[in-house]
N, C-alpha and C positions, 0 to 999 in steps of 0.2 A: 210623733215626737213630743208630743204634751206628756206622755205616759216616761216617757225619758227622761224630761226635767223634773218630773216628779220622783224619779227613781233615785237621781242624784241629788234634789235638796234632800229627799229622806235618806242618803248616806251621810251629808253634813249636818242634817240634824240628828242620826245617830251619834255622830262621832262628838257633837255637841253637847249630847248627852253624858258623857263618859270623862271629860273634862275636868280634871283633876281642884280642888274647891282651893286653892293654892294658884291657881295658872289664873282662874275666874277671876281671882279677887287681887291680882295685878291686873288685867285685864281693865277691870272694874274703876282702877284708880290712875287709868294711863289713858291719854289720848291717842288717836292713830296713829299719829306720826311714832310716838314713842314707842307702841307694840310693834310696830314694822321696824323699826331699829333695832328691837329687844329679838325679835322673830330674826333679821339679818346677823345677828351676834350671835344666836341657839346655832346657828346656821354654819358659821364658820367652828364651833365648836365641835360640829358633827352631831349635835342634840335634836336630829329630825323629830321626832315624837315630841318630843316638849314644844319645838316652833312648830307645829298642827296643832297642838293642841293651844296654844296660842292664837294662833291664826285664824283658829277656828269659834273661839271665847270672843275675840276682836271683832269677827265678822259678824256675829249674834247682837253684839252691843253697838257694832257701826255698820249695818248692811251697806248704807250708799257711801261710804267713806273711798275717796280714790285708792287710798294707803290702804287699804283694808282687802279691796277688793283685786288691787294688783298684787299685792303680797301673796296672799292666798291662793290666786290663779299661777303662780310663778310655785308656789309649792305644789300644787295639783299636777303641774308639767313636770315637776321632780321627778315625782310618783308615776307618770305617766298616765296619769287619769288626763284625757283629752278632752273627754265629756263633761266633765266639772270643769276643766280650765277654759273649755270654749264658754259656758255656761258665763262665769265670773267675768273673762271677757268681755262679751257681750255687755253684759249689764253695766261694766266700767265705761265702756264706748258710752252708754246712754247716760251714763251721769257725767262724763265729759263733753258730750254734745257737740257741737259746731269745736271745739278746742281740742279734740282729741288729736295726741301727737301722733307721729308716723309710728312711732312705738308698739302703740294700741293696733294700729292695722297687722302692722309686723308679725306681732305675738298672734294675733286672733288667724290670720291666715295660716301660720305654722301651725296651730289646733287642728285647722284642718286638712291641711296635708296631712298631719300625723295621724288625722281617722280617715284620711282614704278619701276624701271631699275636694277632689281636686279642683271643681268648678266654682266652690264655695270659698275656697283660699284663692282662685284667680281674681276672683269677682273682691275681697278684699283688698288684694296686691291693687287691683287696678284702682279703688277708690282712694286707697291711701296714697299712691304715685299721682290720682289725679290732683291732689292736694299738698304732696310734696315730693315733686319731682326729681327732685335731687339725693331725696335720703337713698344713704347707701343700704342700710338693711331692708328695707322693700326692695332696689333693685338685688341685692342678693340672693334674697329667697325669691323673688322674678327667677334667677338664674337656677337658682336647685331646683325649681318646677321644671324648669325648661332642659335641665343638663343635671338630672338625680345624680346625686354621690354614689359612688360604685362602690 
């Protein structure tokens, strides 16, 4: 597991080394919230590479920011990079602590399910449903685990 995490971190590091200077400057002049909003705009404009570069720059500058961890996890999910997404969601959950919302548990479970880790996904859902028993997103994910989409 340690080698896998190192590989994921190395992949992010390699991408961070290729960030265009203009993107790095933009990130340095922006708050994590502003960076997240800019990434959302770039995604709406289908500028995926630029959104990823801005996410990498923002995460490098603000590695403990909920905004950066969350949006970068979503970027990883959109690329189908479930290992990186799970790593980021796990870090986000640590940063959020006891206040982690249902969405964090749901997305973490989704990553694990997509990686084929049904036990890990069930554990994340169980913990989330314990805290948020009426969460429709957690209940829907549990239903997908029980009755997978055809």
